[in-house]
C-alpha positions in Angstrom: 92.3 113.4 88.5 94.7 115.3 86.5 98.2 114.0 86.0 99.7 117.3 87.5 97.6 117.1 90.6 98.5 113.4 91.0 102.2 114.3 90.7 101.9 117.1 93.1 100.2 114.8 95.7 102.7 112.1 95.4 105.7 114.4 95.4 104.5 116.3 98.3 103.5 113.0 100.1 107.1 111.7 99.5 108.8 114.8 100.6 106.6 114.8 103.9 107.7 111.1 104.5 111.4 112.0 103.8 111.1 115.1 106.2 109.4 113.0 108.9 112.2 110.4 108.8 114.7 113.2 109.0 112.9 114.5 112.1 113.5 111.1 113.7 117.0 110.5 112.5 119.8 112.4 110.9 118.5 116.0 111.2 116.9 115.7 114.6 119.1 118.3 116.2 118.5 120.7 113.2 114.8 120.4 113.8 115.1 120.9 117.5 116.9 124.1 116.9 114.0 125.4 115.1 111.5 124.9 117.9 111.0 128.5 119.3 111.9 129.0 122.9 108.3 130.1 123.8 106.8 126.8 122.6 105.4 125.1 125.6 106.4 121.4 124.8 109.9 119.8 125.1 111.8 120.4 121.9 112.6 116.6 121.3 108.9 115.7 121.9 107.9 118.3 119.5 110.4 117.0 116.8 109.5 113.4 117.4 105.8 114.1 117.3 106.0 116.3 114.2 108.1 113.6 112.4 105.6 110.8 113.2 102.8 113.1 111.9 104.7 114.1 108.7 105.4 110.3 108.0 101.7 109.4 108.6 100.2 112.4 106.5 102.8 111.9 103.8 102.3 108.3 103.4 98.5 108.7 103.5 98.5 111.4 100.8 100.2 108.9 98.5 98.5 105.6 99.5 94.9 107.0 100.2 94.0 109.0 97.1 90.2 108.8 98.0 90.9 110.9 101.1 93.0 113.3 99.2 91.0 116.3 100.1 91.0 115.6 103.9 94.7 114.9 103.8 95.6 117.9 101.7 93.5 120.1 104.0 95.4 118.8 107.0 98.6 119.3 105.5 97.8 122.9 104.6 96.6 123.6 108.1 99.9 122.2 109.6 101.8 124.5 107.3 99.8 127.3 108.6 100.2 126.3 112.2 104.0 126.0 112.1 104.4 129.4 110.3 104.9 131.2 113.6 107.9 128.9 114.3 109.3 130.1 111.0 108.7 133.7 111.7 110.4 133.1 115.2 113.5 131.5 113.4 113.7 134.8 111.4 113.2 137.1 114.3 115.6 135.1 116.7 118.2 134.6 114.0 118.3 131.0 114.5 120.6 129.0 112.1 119.3 125.6 110.8 119.3 123.7 107.6 121.7 126.2 105.9 119.5 129.2 106.9 122.3 131.1 108.3 121.5 134.7 107.2 118.5 136.8 107.7 117.9 137.0 103.9 117.7 133.1 103.7 115.5 132.9 106.7 113.2 135.6 105.2 113.2 133.9 102.0 111.9 130.8 103.6 108.9 132.7 104.9 107.7 133.3 101.4 108.0 129.5 100.6 105.5 128.5 103.2 102.4 129.8 101.5 103.5 128.0 98.4 103.4 124.8 100.6 99.9 125.6 101.6 99.0 125.9 97.9 100.7 122.8 97.0 98.9 120.8 99.7 95.5 122.3 98.7 96.2 121.8 95.0 97.4 118.1 95.6 94.2 117.4 97.7 91.9 118.7 95.0 90.8 121.9 96.7 91.8 124.1 93.9 90.0 122.4 91.1 88.7 124.1 88.2 84.9 124.5 87.7 84.5 121.6 85.3 86.5 119.3 87.5 84.6 120.4 90.8 81.4 119.1 89.3 82.7 115.6 89.2 81.9 113.5 92.2 84.9 112.8 94.6 86.3 109.4 94.1 85.2 109.2 90.3 88.7 109.9 89.3 
């Protein structure tokens, strides 16, 4: 495993744990504000559930490197699934986390694909040809 990929995996895992803790504690209201009105579940249930999931996946991404591909893929999928909520925040003009202008909310939309790539890279999905021939777990 390359140093950069390991660093990417650990950094993203730590960020997910931190975000998950924030979901459950100090930024709970901010996260509730981001749940689109059309989402079928209660805002608080959505925030608590996603916070627990983020803690579990973030900690697993750090602590279970042998499962990095699975966890990286799951994180990437989650970033894709929550993207409509980010679009809703832009379209509805919802202020949260300092995203208080249309320009800032639009800029956030371009960050989401980078999170997908970060999760895939940290999970080993974007290996170079030479690396991809190595058996998983030999790292």
